[in-house]
C-alpha positions as CSV (number, residue, x, y, z in Angstrom):
1,X,222.3,192.2,98.8
2,X,219.7,190.3,100.7
3,X,219.1,191.1,104.3
4,X,220.5,187.8,105.6
5,X,223.7,188.2,103.5
6,X,224.0,191.8,104.7
7,X,224.0,190.6,108.3
8,X,227.0,188.4,107.7
9,X,229.1,191.5,106.7
10,X,230.4,194.4,108.7
11,X,231.8,197.7,107.3
12,X,235.5,198.3,107.9
13,X,237.1,201.3,106.3
14,X,234.3,201.7,103.8
15,X,234.5,198.0,102.7
16,X,232.2,195.1,103.6
17,X,234.0,192.2,105.3
18,X,232.6,188.9,106.4
19,X,232.7,188.8,110.2
20,X,234.0,185.2,110.4
21,X,236.9,185.9,108.0
22,X,237.8,189.1,109.9
23,X,237.9,187.2,113.2
24,X,240.1,184.4,111.7
25,X,242.6,187.0,110.3
26,X,242.7,189.0,113.5
27,X,243.3,185.8,115.6
28,X,246.1,184.6,113.3
29,X,247.9,187.9,113.3
30,X,247.5,188.5,117.0
31,X,248.6,185.0,117.9
32,X,251.7,185.0,115.7
33,X,252.7,188.6,116.7
34,X,252.3,187.8,120.4
35,X,254.0,184.4,120.0
36,X,257.0,186.1,118.2
37,X,257.2,188.7,121.0
38,X,257.2,186.0,123.8
39,X,259.6,183.6,122.1
40,X,262.2,186.3,121.3
41,X,265.3,186.5,123.4
42,X,265.5,189.2,126.1
43,X,267.6,191.8,124.3
44,X,265.9,195.1,123.7
45,X,265.2,195.3,119.9
46,X,264.6,191.5,119.3
47,X,261.1,191.2,120.8
48,X,259.9,194.0,118.6
49,X,261.5,192.5,115.5
50,X,260.1,189.0,116.2
51,X,256.7,190.4,116.9
52,X,256.7,192.3,113.6
53,X,257.8,189.3,111.7
54,X,255.0,187.3,113.4
55,X,252.5,189.9,112.2
56,X,253.8,189.8,108.7
57,X,253.6,186.0,108.6
58,X,250.1,186.2,110.0
59,X,249.1,188.6,107.2
60,X,250.6,186.3,104.6
61,X,248.8,183.3,105.9
62,X,245.5,185.2,106.2
63,X,245.7,186.4,102.6
64,X,246.3,182.8,101.4
65,X,243.5,181.3,103.5
66,X,240.9,184.0,103.0
67,X,239.9,184.6,99.4
68,X,238.3,187.8,98.3
69,X,234.5,187.7,97.8
70,X,234.2,190.5,95.3
71,X,233.0,190.0,91.8
72,X,234.2,192.7,89.4
73,X,232.5,193.1,86.1
74,X,233.6,195.5,83.4
75,X,231.0,197.3,81.3
76,X,231.9,198.3,77.9
77,X,231.4,201.9,76.9
78,X,228.5,202.6,74.6
79,X,229.3,204.0,71.2
80,X,227.4,207.0,70.0
């Protein structure tokens, strides 16, 4: 990887992630989780459930918007 491309990525859990994509995904998930928590009625378990649903929806939207950048190539085994 070139030096300039390497600066665009940050290592998260032993995987390289583009910083911009990471911030977009985090913002979406946090906003939807907090929004679900705030919008939920006042009863005890409902804010937790709405917040979790918001987080799952944020994850689904993030996985649709942000496409993987990996290129996987298979090498065939050499015959002896």
